[in-house]
C-alpha positions in Angstrom: 0.0 0.1 0.0 1.4 3.4 -1.2 1.6 5.8 1.9 -0.2 8.9 2.0 -0.3 11.8 4.4 1.7 15.0 4.9 4.9 15.7 3.1 7.8 14.1 4.8 10.9 15.8 4.1 14.7 14.0 4.3 17.2 16.3 4.8 20.7 14.7 3.7 23.7 15.8 5.6 26.7 13.5 6.4 24.8 10.2 5.5 25.1 10.2 1.7 23.7 7.0 1.0 20.3 5.1 0.6 21.1 1.9 2.5 20.8 1.6 6.4 19.3 5.0 6.4 17.2 5.4 9.3 15.6 9.0 8.0 14.9 7.9 4.4 13.5 4.3 5.8 11.2 6.1 8.6 9.9 9.1 6.2 9.1 6.6 3.5 6.7 4.6 5.8 5.0 7.6 6.7 4.2 9.3 3.3 5.0 11.0 0.3 8.9 11.9 0.5 11.1 14.7 -1.1 14.9 14.1 -0.6 16.9 17.5 0.0 20.6 18.3 0.4 21.9 22.1 1.2 25.1 23.2 -0.1 25.8 25.7 2.9 28.5 28.2 1.6 29.1 29.7 5.0 30.1 26.1 6.2 32.7 25.7 3.4 34.2 28.9 4.5 35.1 27.5 7.9 38.7 27.1 8.9 38.1 23.5 9.0 37.1 22.8 5.5 38.6 22.7 2.0 37.8 22.1 -1.6 39.4 18.5 -1.1 36.9 17.5 1.3 34.1 19.0 -1.0 35.1 17.3 -4.1 34.8 13.9 -2.1 31.5 15.1 -0.6 30.3 16.3 -4.3 31.1 12.7 -5.9 29.1 11.2 -3.1 26.2 13.6 -3.7 26.2 12.2 -7.2 26.3 8.7 -6.2 23.3 9.3 -4.0 21.5 10.7 -6.6 22.1 7.8 -8.9 20.7 5.5 -6.1 17.5 7.7 -5.7 17.0 7.7 -9.4 17.0 3.8 -9.1 14.0 4.4 -6.7 12.3 6.5 -8.9 13.4 9.9 -7.5 16.2 12.5 -7.5 18.2 14.7 -4.9 16.8 18.2 -4.8 19.9 20.6 -4.3 19.6 24.0 -2.6 22.6 26.0 -2.6 21.8 28.5 0.2 21.4 28.6 3.9 19.5 26.0 5.6 16.9 28.3 7.1 16.2 29.7 3.7 15.9 26.2 2.3 13.5 25.4 5.0 11.3 28.7 4.3 11.1 27.9 0.6 10.0 24.3 1.3 7.4 25.5 4.0 6.1 27.8 1.2 6.1 25.5 -1.6 4.5 22.4 0.5 3.0 23.8 3.6 3.4 22.0 7.0 5.7 18.8 6.6 7.6 16.9 9.0 11.5 16.8 8.6 13.6 14.0 8.9 17.8 13.7 9.1 20.1 11.9 11.0 21.8 13.5 14.5 25.2 14.9 13.6 28.1 15.3 15.9 30.2 18.1 14.2 32.1 21.0 14.8 30.6 24.2 16.7 29.1 25.4 13.2 27.2 22.4 12.5 25.7 22.6 15.8 24.8 26.0 16.0 23.2 25.5 12.5 21.2 22.4 14.1 20.0 24.3 16.7 18.6 27.2 14.6 17.0 24.5 12.7 15.4 23.3 15.9 14.1 26.8 16.6 12.8 27.6 13.4 10.8 24.1 13.5 9.1 24.9 16.8 8.2 28.4 15.3 6.6 26.6 12.5 4.8 23.8 13.9 7.1 21.5 12.2 8.0 17.9 13.7 11.6 17.2 13.4 12.8 13.7 13.8 16.2 12.9 14.3 17.7 9.3 14.2 21.4 8.2 15.5 23.7 6.9 12.6 26.5 6.2 14.9 26.9 4.8 18.6 26.7 8.4 20.1 24.2 8.6 22.8 22.1 11.8 22.7 21.3 13.0 25.3 24.2 10.9 27.2 21.2 10.9 30.1 19.9 8.1 28.3 23.0 6.1 28.1 22.2 3.9 31.3 24.8 1.5 30.4 28.6 1.1 29.8 29.5 2.8 26.6 30.6 -0.3 25.0 27.6 -2.4 26.0 25.5 0.5 24.1 27.5 0.3 20.9 27.4 -3.5 20.9 23.5 -3.3 21.3 23.7 -0.5 18.5 25.7 -2.5 16.1 23.7 -5.5 16.6 20.5 -3.8 15.9 19.2 -4.7 12.0 19.9 -2.5 9.2 17.3 0.2 8.5 15.2 -1.0 5.5 13.0 1.0 2.9 9.4 -0.4 2.6 8.3 -2.4 -0.6 6.0 0.5 -2.1 7.7 4.0 -2.3 6.0 7.5 -2.8 7.8 10.2 -3.9 7.3 14.4 -4.2 8.3 15.3 -7.4 11.8 17.6 -6.8 11.7 21.4 -7.9 12.4 21.9 -11.4 16.1 23.2 -11.9 17.4 22.1 -8.6 19.1 19.3 -9.6 22.8 17.9 -8.9 23.8 19.8 -11.9 23.7 22.6 -9.6 26.3 21.5 -7.4 29.5 23.7 -7.6 32.5 22.5 -9.1 34.5 23.9 -6.7 33.7 25.5 -3.4 36.7 27.4 -2.0 40.5 27.9 -3.0 42.9 25.2 -1.5 46.4 26.2 -0.5 47.6 22.8 -2.0 46.6 20.4 -4.5 45.6 16.8 -3.9 46.0 14.8 -7.0 46.1 11.4 -4.9 42.6 11.9 -3.4 40.3 9.2 -2.6 37.2 9.1 -4.6 33.8 9.3 -3.2 30.4 7.4 -3.7 29.2 4.0 -2.9 31.0 2.1 -5.7 34.5 3.1 -4.3 33.4 2.6 -0.7 32.3 -1.0 -1.5 35.3 -1.6 -3.6 37.7 -1.0 -0.6 35.5 -2.9 1.8 35.8 -6.0 -0.4 39.4 -5.7 -1.0 40.2 -5.0 2.5 38.1 -8.3 3.3 39.7 -10.3 0.3 43.1 -9.6 1.0 44.3 -6.2 2.2 43.4 -6.4 6.0 45.4 -9.6 6.3 48.4 -7.8 7.9 46.0 -5.1 9.2 47.7 -5.0 12.7 51.3 -5.2 11.6 50.8 -2.6 9.0 48.7 0.6 10.5 51.7 1.9 12.1 53.9 2.6 9.3 53.0 5.2 6.5 54.5 2.8 4.1 52.2 -0.3 4.6 49.4 1.5 5.9 48.7 3.1 2.7 47.2 -0.3 1.5 47.1 -2.2 4.8 44.6 0.1 6.3 40.9 0.1 5.1 40.7 3.2 3.9 37.1 3.6 4.6 37.7 6.5 6.6 36.3 9.3 4.5 33.4 7.2 3.5 32.5 6.6 7.1 33.2 10.6 7.8 30.6 11.3 4.9 28.2 8.5 5.1 28.6 6.5 1.8 28.6 3.6 4.0 26.9 3.4 7.3 29.2 2.6 10.1 26.7 -0.1 11.4 27.1 -1.6 8.0 30.7 -2.0 8.1 30.6 -3.3 11.5 28.3 -6.0 10.9 30.1 -7.1 7.7 33.4 -7.2 9.5 31.6 -9.1 12.6 30.2 -11.6 10.0 33.8 -12.1 8.6 35.2 -12.6 11.9 32.9 -15.0 13.3 33.7 -17.1 10.0 37.3 -17.6 11.0 37.4 -18.5 14.6 40.8 -18.6 16.3 42.9 -17.5 13.4 45.3 -14.9 12.3 42.6 -13.2 10.3 40.0 -13.3 13.4 42.5 -11.3 15.2 42.9 -8.9 12.4 39.4 -8.1 12.2 38.9 -8.0 15.8 41.3 -5.3 16.0 39.6 -3.3 13.0 36.1 -3.6 14.9 37.5 -2.5 18.0 38.6 0.8 16.3 35.0 1.2 15.1 34.1 1.2 18.8 36.6 3.8 19.8 35.5 6.1 16.6 32.2 6.2 18.3 33.8 6.8 21.7 35.8 9.9 20.2 32.6 11.1 18.7 30.9 11.0 22.4 33.5 12.9 23.6 32.8 15.7 21.3 29.1 15.2 21.9 29.8 15.9 25.6 32.2 18.4 25.1 31.7 20.4 22.1 33.6 23.4 23.4 36.9 21.7 23.0 36.9 22.5 19.1 38.6 25.9 20.4 39.1 25.7 24.2 41.4 23.4 26.0 39.9 20.6 27.9 42.1 21.7 30.9 42.5 25.4 30.5 45.2 25.9 32.8 47.2 24.1 30.1 47.1 27.3 28.0 49.9 28.6 30.2 52.4 26.3 28.2 54.3 28.9 26.3 53.4 28.2 22.5 53.6 31.7 20.8 52.8 31.6 17.2 56.2 31.6 15.0 55.1 31.5 11.2 58.6 30.7 10.0 58.1 27.6 12.3 54.2 27.0 11.3 55.3 27.1 7.4 58.2 24.9 7.7 55.7 22.6 9.5 52.9 22.8 7.4 54.5 22.6 4.0 56.8 19.7 5.0 60.2 22.0 5.3 61.1 21.0 8.9 64.5 19.3 8.0 63.5 16.2 9.8 62.7 13.6 7.0 59.9 11.6 8.0 58.3 14.4 9.2 58.2 16.3 6.0 57.5 13.0 3.9 54.4 12.6 6.1 53.1 16.1 5.6 53.8 15.9 1.8 51.8 12.5 1.5 49.1 14.4 3.2 49.0 17.1 0.7 48.8 14.7 -1.9 46.6 12.0 -0.5 44.4 13.7 1.9 45.1 10.9 4.1 47.7 9.8 6.8 47.8 6.8 9.2 46.8 7.5 12.5 50.6 6.9 14.3 51.9 9.7 11.6 49.2 12.1 12.4 49.8 12.1 16.0 53.8 12.3 15.4 52.7 15.9 13.3 50.8 17.2 16.2 53.3 16.7 18.7 56.2 17.9 16.6 54.1 20.9 15.8 52.9 21.4 19.5 56.0 20.3 21.5 58.9 20.4 19.4 58.2 23.5 17.6 56.2 25.0 20.6 53.4 26.3 18.1 49.5 26.9 19.6 47.4 24.1 19.1 44.7 25.6 17.2 46.2 26.8 14.2 47.8 23.3 14.0 44.3 21.7 14.3 42.8 24.0 11.5 45.6 23.2 8.9 45.2 19.5 9.5 41.5 19.4 9.3 41.8 20.9 6.0 44.0 18.5 4.9 42.2 15.5 5.9 39.7 14.6 3.3 38.3 12.1 6.3 38.1 15.1 8.5 35.8 13.8 11.6 35.5 16.6 14.0 35.2 14.0 17.1 37.9 12.0 16.3 40.1 15.1 15.1 39.4 17.5 18.3 39.6 14.9 20.9 43.3 13.8 19.7 44.6 17.2 19.1 43.4 17.7 22.5 45.3 14.6 23.8 48.7 15.0 22.0 48.8 18.7 22.4 48.5 18.1 26.4 45.3 20.5 26.2 43.7 17.5 27.9 46.6 17.4 30.7 47.0 13.8 29.9 49.8 12.1 32.3 51.2 10.2 29.4 52.8 12.5 27.4 53.8 11.1 24.0 56.8 12.7 22.2 57.6 11.3 18.8 61.4 11.4 18.1 61.4 11.9 14.3 64.8 10.4 14.1 63.6 7.4 15.8 60.4 7.2 13.8 62.3 7.0 10.5 64.8 4.5 11.6 62.0 2.1 12.7 59.3 2.8 9.9 61.5 3.4 7.1 65.3 1.8 7.6 66.0 1.9 4.1 64.9 5.2 3.5 62.4 4.5 0.7 59.6 6.4 1.9 61.5 9.5 2.4 62.9 9.5 -0.9 59.7 9.0 -2.6 58.2 12.0 -0.8 61.1 13.9 -0.1 63.0 13.9 -3.7 65.6 16.5 -2.6 67.1 13.6 -0.9 67.1 11.0 -3.4 70.8 10.5 -3.7 71.4 10.5 0.1 72.8 7.5 1.1 71.2 5.5 3.8 73.7 6.3 6.4 72.6 9.9 6.6 69.1 9.6 5.4 67.6 10.2 8.5 69.9 13.1 9.9 70.9 14.9 6.8 71.7 18.0 8.8 74.5 16.1 10.3 76.5 15.8 7.0 79.6 17.9 6.2 79.2 20.7 4.0 81.4 18.7 1.4 78.8 15.9 1.4 75.9 18.1 1.0 77.1 19.6 -1.9 78.0 16.0 -3.2 74.7 14.9 -2.8 73.0 18.2 -4.2 71.6 19.4 -1.4 72.6 23.2 -2.2 71.4 25.6 -4.3 67.6 25.1 -6.1 67.6 21.7 -4.1 68.7 22.8 -0.7 67.1 20.8 2.1 66.7 22.7 5.5 68.4 22.1 8.6 65.7 21.6 11.7 64.9 24.8 13.3 65.3 23.5 16.7 67.3 20.4 18.5 64.7 18.1 19.1 66.1 16.1 21.9 67.0 19.4 23.6 63.3 20.6 23.2 61.5 17.4 24.4 63.5 17.4 27.7 62.4 21.2 28.1 58.8 20.2 27.0 58.7 17.2 29.8 60.3 19.6 32.3 57.5 22.4 31.7 54.5 20.3 31.5 55.6 18.4 34.6 56.2 21.8 36.5 52.7 23.1 35.2 50.9 20.1 36.3 52.6 19.8 39.5 52.4 23.6 40.5 48.5 23.8 39.7 47.6 20.1 40.5 46.1 19.5 37.4 44.2 16.2 36.5 43.6 14.8 33.2 40.3 15.9 31.6 37.7 13.0 31.9 36.5 11.3 28.8 32.8 12.1 30.0 31.6 14.9 32.1 28.4 16.4 32.7 28.8 19.6 30.4 26.9 17.7 27.3 25.3 19.2 24.4 21.8 18.7 24.5 20.2 17.0 21.3 19.3 20.2 19.0 15.6 19.4 19.3 15.7 18.2 22.8 15.6 20.6 25.8 16.6 18.0 28.4 19.6 18.5 30.6 22.1 15.5 30.5 22.7 14.2 33.9 26.6 13.4 34.9 28.1 10.1 33.9 31.0 8.3 34.9 34.1 7.9 32.7 34.6 4.2 31.5 37.6 4.1 29.7 40.8 5.9 31.2 41.4 8.9 28.6 45.2 7.8 28.4 44.6 4.6 27.0 42.5 6.1 24.1 45.1 7.6 21.8 46.8 4.4 21.3 43.9 2.6 19.9 42.5 4.2 17.1 
């Protein structure tokens, strides 16, 4: 039976798919549906966004439109602020019901969703929001350990569309042809960017299960092996071209089919990281101010002045530490980097080079095609010590190079200035005599810089500085959960305090 009733509007955000889409499934069961997406230009001018991200999203939107076309409708595009879009829809459709997924994003999208909630109240429009990750909103509803909640959420059946669908005709001239081809000027090209959409996502999932994931646990730490050995599904999870629950269920089914084997352990490790993914989102859900404020404000007393020469050397891959520069340049090219090397880039910037954490966070967020605010800001806070973690991780760039790239192949690929440097000098080219620098072409146009600071000396000073500050002020590490929780955008309930279940100091090593 074809559903009838008032118009149902599905607002797509970071959930660019049809399968396992709660908002779409519930809306199509309630009445005729219009599917819309708003290109919010103000959002794309925020310091955490980039055109490389938009290009991935644009491909996901084209894929989503094709999926909807196969169901008998199309995606209606509005290049306008969301409130203007809602006004136009209300004028055209009259009273309607709005459906969307909850979004644990940055402060801008949080404020946007609160504005949508206010608009809906003012216009008598019901807005149904559905979780699309293991995040609980509000946290007072959690009622169990987070891992137990996550396990139950993952085990729930995937959302299914009803057999009979009824659609509202999209407005003429508002098809995906309206999508901007570019949305802002990026500081650097991203020629090796991953492609968005359903087919590339399935290809990655299938190839990981078929072969690439066999060495997952061993391959994830090195930027050399991680490029193929990691699932590479992170941008698809961030923008929703596949649902996290669908990925988790697929991995769990494969794990159960391979009991007590090496493959079982690799899949278990991967599923564990999906758990931590949602836990990090929950931390941001509860403490959204961490995007711009230190979780332990007293840690801002650390001396971290802005030095543009140091910042430019770091962000452009010209620090003089080959492994650091190679990783930054790989990030420029691919818009992706494995987690351990992301952590190294943060600690080198905020500790070794003593740079302030906010511009570091902004630069990296622009570079990451898979930018996920919950993971990004949680880890920035941890690694820059703004969460006052008792475990201070300082990445020695020479040790990392010797451990992860002992032959220098990775460095030579991404830092071609060092292509002729022999292995005994590749991790510390600044130590070469001037005659050798000349012999290996490190002068003139191919000059490679010497490090701006002595990292061993700086690390000793940083450890002493942080220890002294923590001791003098009696600082404790920021909890993973506390009572300062954002309310659901459409909810007025105040969350109750909850106790942290996992020590924050263990979190940073488990993604």
